[in-house]
C-alpha positions, 0 to 999 in steps of 0.5 A: 026173956027178952034181954035189954041193956038194963038187964044184963047182970052187973060183973062182979068185980073191978076188970079196968086194970091188968095183971102183971108180976103179982100185981093189979096195975094201970096200963101205961097208955091210960087208954081203954077199951069198951067191951060189949055184949054181942046180943044186944051191943051194950057196953058192959065194961071198959077194960084197960088197953095194954101198951108195948111198955106193958108186954115189956113189963110182962114179959120181963116179970115172967122172964124173972120168974122163970129164971130167979124165982122159987116156981122151977128152981124151988117148987118141986113137981108136988108144990106146982101140982098142988098150986094147979089143984088150987086154981081149979078149986077156986074155978069151982068154988066161983063157977057162977061168976064165971059162968055168968060173966062168960055168957054176957061177954060172949053171947054164949048160951049158959047151958054151954058155958057151964059146959065149958066151965066144967071142962076148965076145972077138968084141965086144970086138975088133969094137967096138975098130975102131970106136975110131979111126974116129968119123965125122960128117957134112956135109949141105949145105941144099938149100932155102938156100944159105947154110946148112950142116948138120954132125955131129959125134959125141961120147960122151955121158959116164958110162953107168950099165949095169944087167944081167940074169942070163941072159947075164952076160958076152955082156950086159957085152961087149955093153953096156960094149965099144961104150961104152968104144970110143966114150970113154964111161965106165961104171959097171956094176951086174950081176945080183945073182944072177950077179955072179962073171965081172963080177967077174973081168972087172974083175980082168983089166982090172986086170990088163991096166992097158988102162984109166985110173982110174975108166974101168970100175967095179963095183957089186953089189947088188939094187934099191936100188943099181939105183936109186941108179945111175938116180937119180944126176944125174951118170950121163949115160946108163942101160943096163938089160937085165930085165923090162918092168916094171922097164924102164919104171920106169927109164924114168920115173925118168930122165925125173924127175930134174933133167934128162932122160937118155938111156935104153936098155932092152933088155926081155923079149917075147912071140916067135911062131914060124910053121910053114909048108908046104915047110919041112924039118919035123924041122928046124923042130921042133929049131929051134923047140925051141931058140928055146923051150928054149935057155938053159933059156928064159931069153931076152926073145926065147924062143918063147912062142908057135907057129902051125902051119899046119893043113896040116902039124899033125898030122905036125909035133907029134909031131916037136916032141914028140920034139925036146923030149924028146930034150933032155940036161938033166944036170950043167951041167959035163958035155959032153953036157948041153943044158939046165941049172936056171933061175937060182934059185927065183924063176924056177922059181915 
């Protein structure tokens, strides 16, 4: 099947607004951004472009929800557990729509997307299990009988997450589920190229009624919006996934504001592969190709270097070439497609 702009599925929801304080709201800027399907370059949605004012509204909502709302002040760990389980169930019940949205927005093969939706469901269920098991420690000071030490784990507060384009739904689950389980509140910014599953996830959150107002918020946009989130004094922790260059900038920014904030960054790398004698060379060739080319190579841990032992080099390289040539490129929504397009022209160039 050859995909065309007219053959793309229609989105099953209105994604023109953003989600702040438990409500769908227009961006104060009035500006919009087109979202394209990378397989054909066709516009599949128009989303709002958040402003600095919108970021402030989202952070203020999360701050109020954390310090004055019931999420951490009244809810038990068991109640937060049940809220996360409700979200996992909602994802599972609407997985077909999420799979379609993720595939047409990212260009990922539908078979890969199914695995990623499975992962998102499992992550919310996994971290739900931690919500009612937050424990501290007692540490006896062995060198001084008069001293006793205790650790008490408390939620950090408002967490601002800035997401990358390569795993929109999975990265959301990896970040948001543990933060919410711990009792934090969240402002989440998806990658500007791939906001659609975040928007649909917010709709599911809203429909479940699992979270009090302000616990989960979404802002949309590019560099200006991300910078406003990083710089906001009411954000207690920043989590970022993206390039090394931008990650360094995020670290410098969070260290130079009125108070140094906790910061986590997940960046790119140069991942090596080593092929040694005594392995199944044909299977290894397939694994190397997968490690390099899965998700069209848009992975932080994608293989970028390969060392092959000289004793197996001549035998291995033709197997590697054959494995690469056997990859099926095609329409992302076709069942047999193994590799889709890069996300946009900038990544190609």
